[in-house]
C-alpha positions as CSV (number, residue, x, y, z in Angstrom):
1,M,0.0,0.0,0.0
2,P,1.6,3.3,-1.0
3,E,2.6,5.7,1.7
4,I,3.7,9.3,1.1
5,V,6.3,10.4,3.6
6,T,8.3,13.5,4.2
7,S,10.3,14.5,7.3
8,I,12.4,17.4,8.7
9,E,14.7,17.8,11.6
10,I,13.9,20.8,13.8
11,A,16.5,22.3,16.2
12,A,14.3,22.1,19.3
13,P,13.3,19.3,21.7
14,P,10.1,17.4,21.2
15,S,8.5,19.2,24.1
16,R,8.9,22.6,22.3
17,V,7.8,21.3,18.9
18,W,4.8,19.6,20.5
19,R,3.5,23.0,21.7
20,W,2.6,23.7,18.0
21,F,0.3,20.6,18.1
22,A,-1.3,21.3,21.5
23,S,-4.1,23.6,20.5
24,Q,-6.3,24.6,17.5
25,Q,-4.7,28.0,17.5
26,A,-1.2,26.6,17.4
27,L,-2.1,24.1,14.6
28,R,-3.6,27.0,12.6
29,R,-0.3,28.8,12.6
30,W,1.4,26.1,10.4
31,L,-1.1,23.5,9.3
32,S,-4.1,25.5,8.1
33,P,-5.4,28.9,9.3
34,E,-9.0,27.8,8.8
35,L,-8.6,24.5,10.8
36,E,-11.4,23.6,13.1
37,I,-10.5,20.7,15.4
38,D,-11.7,19.2,18.6
39,L,-8.2,18.1,19.7
40,Q,-9.1,15.0,21.7
41,L,-9.4,11.3,20.9
42,A,-12.3,10.8,18.4
43,G,-12.6,14.6,18.1
44,R,-13.7,15.9,14.7
45,Y,-11.8,18.3,12.5
46,R,-12.3,20.1,9.1
47,M,-10.0,22.3,7.1
48,P,-9.5,23.4,3.5
49,G,-7.0,21.3,1.5
50,A,-3.7,22.8,0.2
51,D,-5.4,23.6,-3.1
52,G,-7.8,25.9,-1.4
53,E,-10.8,24.2,-3.0
54,T,-11.0,20.7,-1.5
55,W,-12.2,20.3,2.1
56,I,-10.6,17.7,4.3
57,S,-12.4,16.2,7.4
58,G,-12.0,13.4,9.8
59,Q,-11.3,12.4,13.3
60,V,-8.4,12.4,15.8
61,L,-7.4,8.7,15.8
62,E,-4.4,8.9,18.2
63,L,-2.9,11.7,20.2
64,V,0.3,11.1,22.1
65,P,1.8,14.3,23.6
66,E,5.3,14.9,22.3
67,G,5.0,11.7,20.2
68,K,2.3,11.6,17.5
69,L,-0.9,12.9,16.1
70,I,-2.9,10.6,13.8
71,L,-6.0,11.9,11.9
72,S,-8.4,10.1,9.6
73,W,-8.2,12.0,6.3
74,L,-11.2,12.3,3.9
75,E,-11.5,14.5,0.9
76,E,-15.1,15.7,1.0
77,G,-17.0,15.3,-2.3
78,A,-14.2,13.2,-3.9
79,G,-16.2,9.9,-3.7
80,W,-14.0,8.3,-1.1
81,A,-15.8,5.4,0.6
82,H,-13.2,5.3,3.4
83,P,-10.7,7.8,4.8
84,G,-7.0,7.6,4.5
85,R,-4.7,8.7,7.4
86,L,-2.4,11.6,8.2
87,V,0.3,10.4,10.6
88,I,2.6,13.0,12.2
89,E,5.3,11.6,14.4
90,L,7.9,13.4,16.6
91,A,11.1,11.6,17.7
92,A,14.1,13.0,19.6
93,A,17.1,13.3,17.4
94,A,20.7,14.5,17.9
95,G,19.9,17.9,16.4
96,G,16.5,18.3,18.2
97,T,13.3,16.6,16.8
98,R,12.7,14.5,13.7
99,V,9.2,15.2,12.5
100,T,7.8,12.8,10.0
101,L,4.5,13.3,8.1
102,A,2.9,10.4,6.3
103,H,-0.3,10.0,4.3
104,D,-1.3,6.4,4.0
105,G,-4.4,4.2,3.3
106,F,-4.8,5.3,-0.4
107,A,-5.7,1.8,-1.6
108,G,-8.5,1.6,1.0
109,I,-10.3,4.9,0.1
110,G,-12.6,2.9,-2.2
111,T,-12.2,4.6,-5.5
112,P,-10.7,3.1,-8.7
113,T,-8.5,6.2,-9.1
114,W,-6.7,5.8,-5.8
115,R,-3.3,5.5,-7.5
116,R,-3.8,8.9,-9.1
117,T,-4.8,10.3,-5.8
118,A,-1.6,8.9,-4.2
119,D,0.4,10.4,-7.1
120,A,-1.2,13.8,-6.5
121,Y,-0.3,13.6,-2.8
122,Q,3.3,12.7,-3.8
123,R,3.5,15.8,-6.0
124,G,2.0,17.8,-3.2
125,V,4.9,17.0,-0.9
126,A,7.1,19.0,-3.3
127,E,4.7,21.8,-3.7
128,H,3.3,22.3,-0.1
129,H,6.0,22.7,2.6
130,V,3.9,22.2,5.7
131,L,6.8,20.9,7.7
132,D,8.9,23.9,6.8
133,D,6.0,26.0,8.1
134,L,6.1,24.1,11.3
135,A,9.9,24.6,11.6
136,A,9.5,28.3,11.0
137,A,6.8,28.5,13.7
138,V,9.0,26.7,16.2
139,A,12.0,28.9,15.3
140,T,10.1,32.0,16.3
141,G,10.7,30.9,19.9
142,E,7.1,31.9,20.7
143,V,4.8,29.9,22.9
144,P,1.7,29.4,20.7
145,A,-1.3,31.5,21.7
146,A,-4.2,29.8,23.4
147,V,-2.3,26.5,24.1
148,T,-4.4,26.1,27.2
149,A,-7.4,28.1,26.2
150,D,-8.7,25.6,23.6
151,A,-6.7,22.5,24.2
């Protein structure tokens, strides 16, 4: 089953990087400014896709502070019978934190064009630099606003 993976090393410990996952406001700074998420296990979320036209929705499948965030991932209106997944993992590394982002589950979305969808996501890795946006947010040294207000 194809998996689209990208990663980055951020010069900060996992605890500092995780602050940018700990609230809706923090996630909006680097993932999507229009993200609406109930950041708890089985919580729902919705946001525009990187193309600005597609809407993505799903649920929080796993949430491990300073470790990982796994979301179900469904392109609304695309005819997907089942969602894929977005898996973001943090791991301590010599230079700080290795953040790995993976999209998987394409073969299970239930459309005959799933391979084209996976190919489009692979191209998207080169076009949309979401992990660079995360690294830039962490590099500001700021503590994200509303970490405790909406967590």
